[in-house]
C-alpha positions, -999 to 999 in steps of 0.1 A, spaced: -82 -330 291 -44 -335 295 -29 -361 275 8 -375 284 27 -384 254 54 -413 257 83 -401 238 115 -422 232 134 -397 210 124 -411 178 103 -398 149 73 -417 156 67 -406 193 79 -371 184 52 -369 155 25 -380 180 36 -354 206 31 -328 178 -1 -341 166 -16 -342 201 -6 -306 208 -19 -294 173 -53 -309 182 -56 -284 210 -51 -307 240 -32 -300 271 0 -322 268 29 -334 287 58 -354 273 72 -383 293 104 -403 285 105 -436 303 138 -451 310 136 -490 310 170 -502 305 200 -506 329 232 -488 319 249 -522 318 232 -554 308 227 -578 339 254 -603 342 277 -585 316 312 -577 323 315 -541 313 303 -518 286 269 -499 284 240 -511 267 237 -492 234 199 -484 239 204 -474 274 230 -448 261 207 -437 235 180 -431 261 203 -408 280 209 -387 246 173 -388 239 164 -376 273 187 -346 269 177 -337 235 138 -343 244 141 -319 274 156 -292 251 130 -297 225 101 -296 248 115 -265 267 116 -248 233 79 -258 226 70 -249 260 57 -284 268 62 -298 303 87 -326 303 90 -357 327 123 -380 328 109 -411 345 130 -440 359 110 -472 351 141 -495 352 130 -516 382 94 -519 370 107 -530 334 132 -556 351 102 -571 372 76 -569 346 92 -577 313 129 -589 315 125 -615 344 94 -632 329 110 -633 296 142 -650 313 120 -674 331 97 -683 301 127 -689 279 146 -712 304 111 -732 309 109 -738 272 87 -711 259 94 -684 230 79 -654 249 73 -621 230 84 -594 252 71 -566 232 34 -580 234 39 -581 272 55 -547 275 27 -529 262 0 -541 289 25 -542 318 47 -514 313 35 -487 287 -1 -490 294 2 -505 328 29 -491 352 36 -459 331 1 -451 324 -5 -452 362 25 -430 370 13 -405 344 -23 -405 358 -8 -394 392 8 -367 375 -25 -353 361 -27 -369 327 -61 -386 319 -49 -403 288 -17 -417 273 -8 -413 236 21 -433 219 38 -435 185 22 -470 179 9 -475 144 -27 -488 153 -63 -474 152 -89 -472 179 -126 -470 174 -155 -469 198 -183 -494 198 -219 -484 199 -216 -491 238 -182 -470 239 -159 -499 244 -127 -497 225 -122 -514 191 -86 -520 180 -78 -519 143 -48 -521 120 -33 -487 113 -34 -472 77 2 -478 70 1 -517 73 38 -521 67 43 -505 101 12 -518 118 15 -527 155 -19 -539 165 -4 -575 170 18 -561 198 -12 -543 214 -36 -574 217 -28 -582 251 -36 -547 264 -68 -550 286 -98 -528 271 -100 -507 302 -64 -494 295 -70 -492 257 -100 -470 266 -74 -442 277 -51 -447 250 -45 -423 219 -28 -434 188 -20 -402 167 -5 -421 138 -33 -443 132 -38 -426 97 -5 -414 89 24 -431 66 57 -436 82 74 -424 50 56 -391 55 67 -383 89 103 -370 86 92 -345 61 62 -334 83 86 -328 112 112 -309 90 85 -285 80 78 -277 115 116 -273 122 119 -301 144 145 -329 145 142 -360 165 172 -367 190 172 -404 178 165 -403 141 175 -440 138 155 -467 150 158 -505 159 134 -532 156 152 -559 177 142 -566 212 156 -534 233 171 -550 262 190 -579 241 221 -563 227 226 -574 191 196 -595 193 217 -622 207 194 -642 229 220 -669 238 245 -646 250 220 -627 269 204 -657 286 241 -670 295 249 -636 312 220 -638 335 234 -668 351 202 -689 353 200 -727 351 197 -737 317 191 -770 300 222 -791 290 231 -814 262 205 -841 251 195 -861 222 179 -848 187 156 -873 177 127 -878 150 91 -877 157 93 -918 158 120 -916 186 149 -922 163 180 -904 176 199 -885 150 221 -863 168 229 -844 201 218 -807 210 237 -784 235 206 -769 252 171 -769 243 170 -732 250 194 -725 220 166 -736 196 132 -724 186 104 -743 169 107 -740 131 143 -735 131 163 -751 103 201 -739 104 225 -747 129 211 -782 140 245 -799 130 224 -829 118 232 -845 82 200 -861 68 184 -871 37 160 -838 36 161 -807 55 151 -810 90 132 -784 112 128 -781 151 92 -795 156 91 -792 196 113 -790 226 105 -820 249 116 -808 284 107 -840 301 130 -860 280 155 -829 275 150 -839 237 150 -818 206 124 -831 182 132 -825 145 113 -834 113 109 -825 76 90 -795 67 56 -812 66 60 -822 101 57 -785 110 21 -782 98 -4 -783 124 -43 -781 122 -50 -767 158 -35 -747 188 -44 -738 222 -40 -704 240 -44 -690 275 -41 -657 293 -69 -646 270 -75 -607 267 -111 -604 251 -115 -571 231 -148 -581 217 -175 -605 232 -172 -640 219 -208 -643 214 -207 -618 186 -176 -632 167 -180 -644 132 -181 -681 127 -146 -679 106 -121 -655 122 -87 -646 110 -59 -661 131 -23 -648 134 4 -666 155 32 -643 148 38 -607 139 50 -611 104 25 -638 94 -6 -630 74 -37 -638 92 -54 -672 82 -91 -684 85 -98 -705 115 -127 -715 139 -123 -709 176 -137 -723 205 -137 -701 237 -136 -721 267 -140 -709 302 -131 -730 332 -116 -730 367 -80 -726 352 -89 -695 332 -101 -689 299 -87 -708 270 -90 -705 234 -89 -738 208 -81 -728 173 -89 -749 142 -71 -737 111 -90 -738 79 -59 -754 65 -25 -768 81 -2 -740 89 32 -738 105 36 -750 140 33 -718 163 59 -715 191 44 -718 227 47 -684 243 41 -664 213 11 -643 210 -21 -654 192 -42 -626 176 -77 -631 163 -94 -607 140 -125 -602 121 -128 -596 82 -122 -559 87 -91 -565 106 -105 -557 141 -89 -575 170 -111 -598 188 -88 -611 212 -50 -617 220 -39 -648 239 -5 -666 248 0 -698 228 2 -729 250 
């Protein structure tokens, strides 16, 4: 079996490469270039992450030559633009708060990239994700959190279809992040990019507003800021500048702190209210990716509506209709309003991912 390992140049993916090789598999390394040298719409200057990708590719090529591991430097920039960046921009402009990392995994890493690597002879794809896979009695993949819960990325993998998870390998499933640098050093290996970023890779400085303006797409203009009862309390400079749950930067003086409750695109109105107005009892989600048969789900599941949130008890109704599958989630107790476009992840008591979906 030949396993391809996606290597970015950082500690995690380099450790994954080493572990796959030490397990005795035939291994090839693949560095995928996703980012353009200059951000679309920017006047000048390279994207820092794209420049880092150049340095990573050079360092990885040298390292793999020393280890006698075949190395592929793959240009995936066009695919990344079409499958991740453009849908992100369109979703944001239409009032959603998309999660690009959750979409990149099924569309690019375990989608287009995995397909290219299959054509190069690799039957499986290993990555530096912190997540754990087990096979069910029927042989279907089951996705669980990694041993290192502080680094767990199973939330961001919940939209990867089962057929693609079936050929995925996560060598870091039982590893602790804090141990990796020492393990590599003992092997005499230094990653080309020892530093890492948790920001969205294609948005410089994590500045969404500047990025969207640079794309030159039509964006909503000024409009009223109003309370849930319709009273106007101010004016916003564009709905796209705000996210559900936001408190700072509203420019509204009120008797108590106000938060963004909703973005009403029909009226171009930003709806704000006190903290209690953020609480909701239910939410809907579509584009469902079932990782376990709903017929076998427990009566009470654990629901997670953003990556940093602790999963909370809920009941779920899975609906199947002509418009596609939909989940209706009723939380055991009110919780902060989730942002449409974000990822909903459902788990059982053991943490196993039952399904992923996009919040509507």
